[in-house]
Every structure is written in structure tokens, then in C-alpha cells.
DOTOR-867691 format. One record per residue: x, y, z of N, C-alpha, C in turn. Coordinates in steps of 0.05 Angstrom, whole numbers, plus 32768, in hexadecimal, padded with zeros to 4 digits. Example, Ala and Ser with C-alpha at 12.3 -4.5 7.8 and 13.67 -1.06 7.14 Angstrom:
n_X / n_Y / n_Z / ca_X / ca_Y / ca_Z / c_X / c_Y / c_Z
8108 / 7F8E / 809C / 80F6 / 7FA6 / 809C / 8108 / 7FBE / 809C
8101 / 7FD3 / 808E / 8111 / 7FEB / 808F / 8102 / 8001 / 809D
***
This chain:
n_X / n_Y / n_Z / ca_X / ca_Y / ca_Z / c_X / c_Y / c_Z
7FF1 / 8010 / 7E77 / 7FDB / 8002 / 7E85 / 7FD0 / 8015 / 7E9B
7FB6 / 8019 / 7E9A / 7FA9 / 8029 / 7EAF / 7FA7 / 8017 / 7EC8
7FB0 / 8021 / 7EDE / 7FAF / 8011 / 7EF7 / 7F94 / 8014 / 7F04
7F87 / 7FFD / 7F08 / 7F6D / 7FFD / 7F15 / 7F6D / 7FE8 / 7F2B
7F5A / 7FE9 / 7F3E / 7F59 / 7FD4 / 7F53 / 7F57 / 7FB8 / 7F47
7F47 / 7FB5 / 7F33 / 7F43 / 7F9B / 7F26 / 7F5D / 7F90 / 7F1B
7F6C / 7FA1 / 7F0D / 7F86 / 7F99 / 7F01 / 7F9A / 7F92 / 7F16
7F9B / 7FA2 / 7F2B / 7FAE / 7F9D / 7F41 / 7FA7 / 7F83 / 7F4F
7F8E / 7F7E / 7F54 / 7F86 / 7F65 / 7F60 / 7F8C / 7F4C / 7F4F
7F89 / 7F4F / 7F35 / 7F91 / 7F39 / 7F22 / 7FB0 / 7F36 / 7F23
7FBF / 7F4C / 7F23 / 7FDC / 7F4B / 7F25 / 7FE4 / 7F3C / 7F3E
7FD7 / 7F41 / 7F54 / 7FDD / 7F33 / 7F6D / 7FDA / 7F15 / 7F6A
7FC5 / 7F0C / 7F5D / 7FC0 / 7EF0 / 7F59 / 7FD8 / 7EE2 / 7F4B
7FE3 / 7EEF / 7F37 / 7FF9 / 7EE3 / 7F27 / 8015 / 7EE9 / 7F31
8019 / 7F01 / 7F3C / 8034 / 7F09 / 7F44 / 8039 / 7F0B / 7F62
8024 / 7F0E / 7F72 / 8026 / 7F0F / 7F8F / 8012 / 7EFC / 7F9C
8016 / 7EE2 / 7F97 / 8002 / 7ECF / 7FA1 / 7FFD / 7ECF / 7FBF
8011 / 7ED4 / 7FCE / 800D / 7ED5 / 7FEB / 7FFA / 7EEB / 7FF3
7FFE / 7F02 / 7FE6 / 7FEC / 7F19 / 7FEB / 7FCF / 7F12 / 7FE3
7FCC / 7F05 / 7FCC / 7FB1 / 7EFE / 7FC3 / 7FA5 / 7EE9 / 7FD6
7FB4 / 7ED5 / 7FDD / 7FAA / 7EC0 / 7FEF / 7FA2 / 7ECB / 800B
7FB0 / 7EE0 / 8013 / 7FAA / 7EEB / 802E / 7F8E / 7EF9 / 802E
7F83 / 7EFE / 8017 / 7F69 / 7F0B / 8015 / 7F6B / 7F29 / 8010
7F84 / 7F33 / 800D / 7F88 / 7F4F / 8009 / 7F7E / 7F57 / 7FED
7F6F / 7F6E / 7FEC / 7F64 / 7F77 / 7FD2 / 7F65 / 7F96 / 7FD2
7F6B / 7FA1 / 7FBB / 7F69 / 7FBE / 7FB7 / 7F4B / 7FC4 / 7FB3
7F41 / 7FD6 / 7FC3 / 7F24 / 7FDC / 7FC2 / 7F1F / 7FF5 / 7FB2
7F2F / 800A / 7FB6 / 7F2A / 8024 / 7FAA / 7F44 / 8032 / 7FA3
7F45 / 803F / 7F8C / 7F5D / 804D / 7F84 / 7F54 / 8066 / 7F75
7F60 / 807D / 7F7D / 7F5C / 8096 / 7F6D / 7F76 / 80A5 / 7F6D
7F76 / 80BE / 7F64 / 7F8F / 80CD / 7F61 / 7F9E / 80D2 / 7F7B
7F8F / 80D3 / 7F91 / 7F9C / 80DB / 7FAB / 7F9D / 80C4 / 7FBF
7F8D / 80B0 / 7FBC / 7F8C / 809B / 7FD1 / 7F87 / 807F / 7FC7
7F8F / 806C / 7FD7 / 7F8A / 8050 / 7FD1 / 7F81 / 8042 / 7FEA
7F6D / 8030 / 7FE7 / 7F62 / 8021 / 7FFD / 7F66 / 8003 / 7FF7
7F71 / 7FF5 / 800B / 7F75 / 7FD8 / 8008 / 7F6A / 7FCB / 8021
7F5A / 7FB6 / 801D / 7F4F / 7FA8 / 8034 / 7F5B / 7F8C / 8036
7F5B / 7F82 / 804F / 7F62 / 7F67 / 8055 / 7F51 / 7F5E / 806C
7F48 / 7F45 / 806B / 7F36 / 7F3B / 807F / 7F45 / 7F26 / 8090
7F42 / 7F28 / 80AA / 7F4E / 7F14 / 80BC / 7F42 / 7EF9 / 80B6
7F53 / 7EE5 / 80B0 / 7F4A / 7ECA / 80AC / 7F61 / 7EB7 / 80B3
7F5C / 7E9D / 80B0 / 7F6F / 7E89 / 80B9 / 7F8B / 7E8D / 80AD
7F8D / 7E93 / 8094 / 7FA7 / 7E94 / 8086 / 7FB8 / 7EAC / 808F
7FAC / 7EC1 / 809A / 7FBC / 7ED9 / 80A1 / 7FBB / 7EDF / 80BF
7FB4 / 7ECB / 80CF / 7FB1 / 7ECF / 80EC / 7FCB / 7EC9 / 80FB
7FCC / 7ED3 / 8113 / 7FE2 / 7ECD / 8126 / 7FD7 / 7EBC / 813C
7FE8 / 7EB3 / 814F / 7FDD / 7EA2 / 8164 / 7FCB / 7EB0 / 8178
7FC8 / 7ECA / 8176 / 7FB8 / 7EDA / 8189 / 7F9C / 7EE1 / 817E
7F94 / 7ED2 / 8169 / 7F79 / 7ED5 / 815E / 7F74 / 7EF0 / 8151
7F89 / 7EFB / 8145 / 7F86 / 7F14 / 8136 / 7F99 / 7F12 / 811D
7F98 / 7F26 / 810D / 7FA7 / 7F26 / 80F4 / 7FC5 / 7F2A / 80FA
7FD6 / 7F1A / 80ED / 7FF3 / 7F1B / 80F0 / 7FFC / 7F37 / 80E7
800F / 7F42 / 80F4 / 8019 / 7F5D / 80EE / 8023 / 7F5F / 80D1
802F / 7F4A / 80C7 / 803A / 7F4B / 80AC / 8024 / 7F4C / 8097
800D / 7F40 / 809C / 7FF6 / 7F41 / 808A / 7FEC / 7F5E / 8089
7FEB / 7F6B / 80A0 / 7FE3 / 7F87 / 80A1 / 7FF7 / 7F98 / 8091
8011 / 7F93 / 8096 / 8025 / 7FA2 / 8088 / 8024 / 7F9F / 806A
801E / 7F87 / 8061 / 801C / 7F81 / 8044 / 8005 / 7F92 / 8038
7FEE / 7F93 / 8045 / 7FD8 / 7FA3 / 803B / 7FDE / 7FC1 / 803C
7FEB / 7FC9 / 8051 / 7FF2 / 7FE5 / 8054 / 8006 / 7FED / 803E
801A / 7FDC / 8039 / 802E / 7FE2 / 8024 / 8020 / 7FE3 / 8009
800D / 7FD1 / 8004 / 7FFF / 7FD1 / 7FEA / 7FF1 / 7FEC / 7FE6
7FE5 / 7FF7 / 7FFB / 7FD6 / 8010 / 7FF8 / 7FE9 / 8027 / 7FF0
8002 / 8026 / 7FF8 / 8015 / 803B / 7FF0 / 8021 / 8034 / 7FD5
8028 / 801B / 7FD1 / 8035 / 8012 / 7FB8 / 8024 / 8016 / 7F9F
800A / 8011 / 7FA2 / 7FF8 / 8014 / 7F8B / 7FF7 / 8032 / 7F83
7FF7 / 8043 / 7F96 / 7FF8 / 8060 / 7F90 / 8012 / 8068 / 7F81
8028 / 805D / 7F8B / 8042 / 8062 / 7F7E / 8041 / 8058 / 7F61
8037 / 803F / 7F5D / 8036 / 8034 / 7F42 / 8024 / 8045 / 7F30
800E / 804E / 7F3B / 7FFB / 805F / 7F2B / 8009 / 8079 / 7F22
8017 / 8086 / 7F34 / 8025 / 809F / 7F2D / 803C / 809A / 7F19
804A / 8084 / 7F1C / 805F / 807D / 7F08 / 8052 / 807A / 7EED
803C / 806B / 7EEC / 802F / 8066 / 7ED2 / 8026 / 8081 / 7EC5
801B / 8093 / 7ED5 / 8012 / 80AD / 7ECB / 8029 / 80BE / 7EC1
8041 / 80BB / 7ECE / 8058 / 80CB / 7EC6 / 8063 / 80C3 / 7EAB
805D / 80AB / 7EA2 / 8067 / 80A0 / 7E89 / 8086 / 80A0 / 7E89
8091 / 809C / 7EA0 / 80AF / 809B / 7EA3 / 80B6 / 807F / 7EB0
80CE / 8078 / 7EAC / 80D9 / 8060 / 7EB9 / 80E3 / 8068 / 7ED5
80D5 / 8060 / 7EEA / 80DC / 8069 / 7F05 / 80E0 / 8050 / 7F16
80F7 / 804F / 7F24 / 80FC / 8039 / 7F37 / 80EE / 8040 / 7F51
80E3 / 802B / 7F5E / 80D5 / 802F / 7F78 / 80DF / 8019 / 7F8B
80E4 / 8021 / 7FA3 / 80EF / 800E / 7FB7 / 80E7 / 8018 / 7FD3
80DD / 8006 / 7FE3 / 80D9 / 800C / 8000 / 80F4 / 800A / 800D
80FC / 8020 / 801B / 8116 / 8021 / 8028 / 8113 / 8020 / 8047
80FB / 8025 / 8051 / 80F7 / 8024 / 806E / 80D9 / 8020 / 8074
80D3 / 8014 / 808A / 80B7 / 800F / 8091 / 80B5 / 8010 / 80B0
809F / 801C / 80B9 / 8098 / 801D / 80D6 / 807B / 8015 / 80D9
8075 / 8007 / 80EF / 8059 / 8000 / 80F4 / 8052 / 8004 / 8111
803A / 800E / 8116 / 802F / 8010 / 8131 / 8015 / 8002 / 8133
8010 / 7FF5 / 8149 / 7FF8 / 7FE5 / 814D / 7FE9 / 7FEE / 8165
7FCF / 7FF2 / 8162 / 7FBE / 7FFE / 8177 / 7FA9 / 7FEC / 8182
7F9F / 7FD9 / 8172 / 7F8A / 7FC7 / 817A / 7F8C / 7FAD / 816A
7F82 / 7F97 / 8175 / 7F82 / 7F7E / 8166 / 7F74 / 7F82 / 814B
7F80 / 7F77 / 8136 / 7F74 / 7F79 / 811C / 7F63 / 7F60 / 8117
7F49 / 7F63 / 8118 / 7F37 / 7F4D / 8112 / 7F22 / 7F58 / 80FF
7F15 / 7F46 / 80F1 / 7F01 / 7F4F / 80DD / 7F0F / 7F5B / 80C5
7F01 / 7F6D / 80B8 / 7F0B / 7F7A / 809F / 7F19 / 7F94 / 80A6
7F32 / 7F96 / 809D / 7F42 / 7FAE / 80A2 / 7F47 / 7FBC / 8088
7F42 / 7FD6 / 8088 / 7F46 / 7FE7 / 8070 / 7F5E / 7FF9 / 8073
7F72 / 7FF6 / 8062 / 7F8A / 8006 / 8063 / 7F87 / 801C / 804D
7F8C / 8035 / 8056 / 7F89 / 804C / 8043 / 7FA3 / 805C / 8043
7FAC / 8063 / 802B / 7FC2 / 8075 / 8028 / 7FB8 / 808C / 8017
7FBE / 80A5 / 801F / 7FB5 / 80BD / 8012 / 7FCC / 80CD / 8007
7FE1 / 80C0 / 7FFD / 7FF9 / 80CE / 7FF5 / 7FFE / 80D3 / 7FD8
7FE8 / 80D1 / 7FC8 / 7FEB / 80D4 / 7FAB / 7FF9 / 80ED / 7FA2
7FF2 / 8104 / 7FAD / 7FFE / 811E / 7FA5 / 801B / 811F / 7FAD
8022 / 8114 / 7FC4 / 803D / 8113 / 7FCE / 804F / 8103 / 7FBB
8045 / 80EC / 7FB1 / 8053 / 80DB / 7F9E / 8057 / 80EA / 7F83
8042 / 80F7 / 7F7A / 8044 / 8106 / 7F61 / 8059 / 811C / 7F62
805A / 812A / 7F78 / 806F / 813F / 7F7C / 808B / 8133 / 7F7D
808E / 811D / 7F8A / 80A9 / 8110 / 7F8B / 80B3 / 8107 / 7F70
80A1 / 80FB / 7F60 / 80A8 / 80F3 / 7F45 / 80B0 / 810B / 7F34
80A0 / 8121 / 7F37 / 80A6 / 8139 / 7F28 / 80C1 / 8144 / 7F30
80C8 / 8144 / 7F4A / 80E2 / 814E / 7F53 / 80F8 / 813D / 7F48
80F4 / 8123 / 7F47 / 8108 / 8110 / 7F3C / 810C / 8115 / 7F1E
80F6 / 811B / 7F10 / 80F8 / 8122 / 7EF3 / 8109 / 813B / 7EEF
8103 / 814F / 7F00 / 8110 / 8169 / 7EFD / 812E / 8168 / 7F05
8134 / 8159 / 7F1A / 8150 / 815A / 7F25 / 8161 / 8142 / 7F1C
8153 / 812D / 7F13 / 8162 / 8114 / 7F0C / 816B / 8104 / 7F24
8163 / 810D / 7F3B / 816B / 80FF / 7F54 / 8154 / 80F0 / 7F60
815B / 80DB / 7F6F / 8147 / 80CC / 7F7D / 8139 / 80DC / 7F93
8121 / 80D5 / 7F99 / 8112 / 80E3 / 7FAE / 8108 / 80CE / 7FC2
8107 / 80D6 / 7FDB / 80FD / 80C5 / 7FF0 / 80E5 / 80D1 / 7FFD
80CF / 80C2 / 7FFE / 80B6 / 80CB / 800A / 80AD / 80B7 / 801F
809E / 80C0 / 8032 / 8092 / 80AE / 8046 / 8074 / 80AF / 8043
8068 / 8098 / 803F / 804B / 8096 / 803C / 803F / 8088 / 8054
8028 / 8091 / 805D / 801A / 8086 / 8074 / 8002 / 8076 / 806A
7FFE / 805F / 8076 / 7FE6 / 804F / 8072 / 7FDB / 8047 / 808D
7FC1 / 804D / 8091 / 7FB4 / 8046 / 80AA / 7F9F / 8030 / 80A6
7F9F / 801D / 80B9 / 7F8C / 8007 / 80B8 / 7F75 / 800C / 80CB
7F5D / 800C / 80C1 / 7F45 / 8011 / 80D0 / 7F33 / 7FF9 / 80CF
7F27 / 7FF1 / 80E6 / 7F15 / 7FDA / 80E6 / 7EF9 / 7FE2 / 80E0
7EE7 / 7FCF / 80E1 / 7ECA / 7FD4 / 80DA / 7EBD / 7FE7 / 80EE
7EC8 / 7FEA / 8106 / 7EBD / 7FFD / 8119 / 7EC9 / 8018 / 8117
7ED8 / 801C / 8101 / 7EE6 / 8036 / 80FC / 7EFB / 803D / 8111
7F08 / 8028 / 811C / 7F1D / 802B / 812F / 7F38 / 8025 / 8122
7F4C / 8036 / 8126 / 7F66 / 8031 / 811B / 7F73 / 801A / 8129
7F7B / 8005 / 811A / 7F88 / 7FEE / 8126 / 7FA6 / 7FEF / 8122
7FAF / 7FFB / 810C / 7FCC / 7FFD / 8107 / 7FD2 / 8014 / 80F4
7FEB / 801C / 80F3 / 7FF4 / 8032 / 80E2 / 8010 / 802B / 80D9
8014 / 802E / 80BF / 802F / 8027 / 80B3 / 8039 / 803F / 80A4
8053 / 8043 / 80A6 / 8061 / 8057 / 8095 / 8075 / 8048 / 8084
8074 / 804E / 806A / 8086 / 8042 / 8057 / 8097 / 8059 / 804A
80B1 / 8056 / 804A / 80C2 / 8069 / 803D / 80C9 / 805D / 8021
80C1 / 806C / 800D / 80C5 / 8064 / 7FF1 / 80DB / 8074 / 7FE5
80ED / 8067 / 7FD6 / 8102 / 8075 / 7FC7 / 80F8 / 8074 / 7FA9
80F7 / 808B / 7F9C / 80ED / 808D / 7F81 / 8103 / 809B / 7F70
810A / 808F / 7F59 / 811E / 809C / 7F48 / 8117 / 8097 / 7F2B
8115 / 80AD / 7F1C / 8111 / 80AC / 7F00 / 812B / 80A2 / 7EF3
8129 / 808E / 7EE2 / 8141 / 8083 / 7ED5 / 8147 / 8091 / 7EBB
***
């Protein structure tokens, strides 16, 4: 199955309903990057009139995870994927539409190739930054992924 934004968004509806209900959607996907947006609304807000940190983290993780899924599909191998660590930093209240971007496609590709060659699991850290409509960074997340070819 070729991974596309439309297919991932449909997958969310059936397999990740909380993500879909939050308004999170994959906007753009290519070989090196993935963009996921989420809009501040009632269902994902906190008491401080901004987006709950976990909703931001969910969108940020999706931007990294979709890239991992895409590279696994391209490798035509059975690869296990697991988030083993996560860090988040917050710089400004997240209101309006927030776009999370991860640009780690080549890093993922190299890790899968190393796992194929060595038979050992690989750990990579992918960065996803959330930018608001004014082009201001509101948050930044790092996800450590463990990848192992079975």
C-alpha cells in the first residue's frame, strides 16, 4: 500500500479515532518530510484557552511516525517500530492552526538500511516543530524511535 495523506487520514478515522476527532490531519508527505496540522478547538483545549500539550504531542508524533511507516513500506521488509522516549518544549500558547513538520526521512532510511545490514535494532531521534499561522514556533518535540528489521 502506498502511503498517502488521504490514506493516513482515513486510517485515523478507523484506527485512531481520538486523533481524527481532535482535528489532526496529515497535510503533506514526501520522501524527506511530513506535515501534520491540528487546529485549536473545544475538544483539544486546556483550561488556559490554548491547545492541550498532549494534542500537540499527538500531531508531532504523527509527523514522525508517518515518515517511519513510509520508509518501512518502501523497504519491503518487516520492521518493528516503537517510540522509546519523548521530549517536548513549549514556547508560546498554541491557538489557531498549528503545523507540525518532521524532516527526518533520510535519517529513517539510513537507520532501516543499517538494521538490514547488521540485523540489529537502531535508535534514531526525530524532531517535529509546531509553527502557528504567524510563523512562530509554539512547540518542539523529539521522539526517539527504535527500529528493527525482523
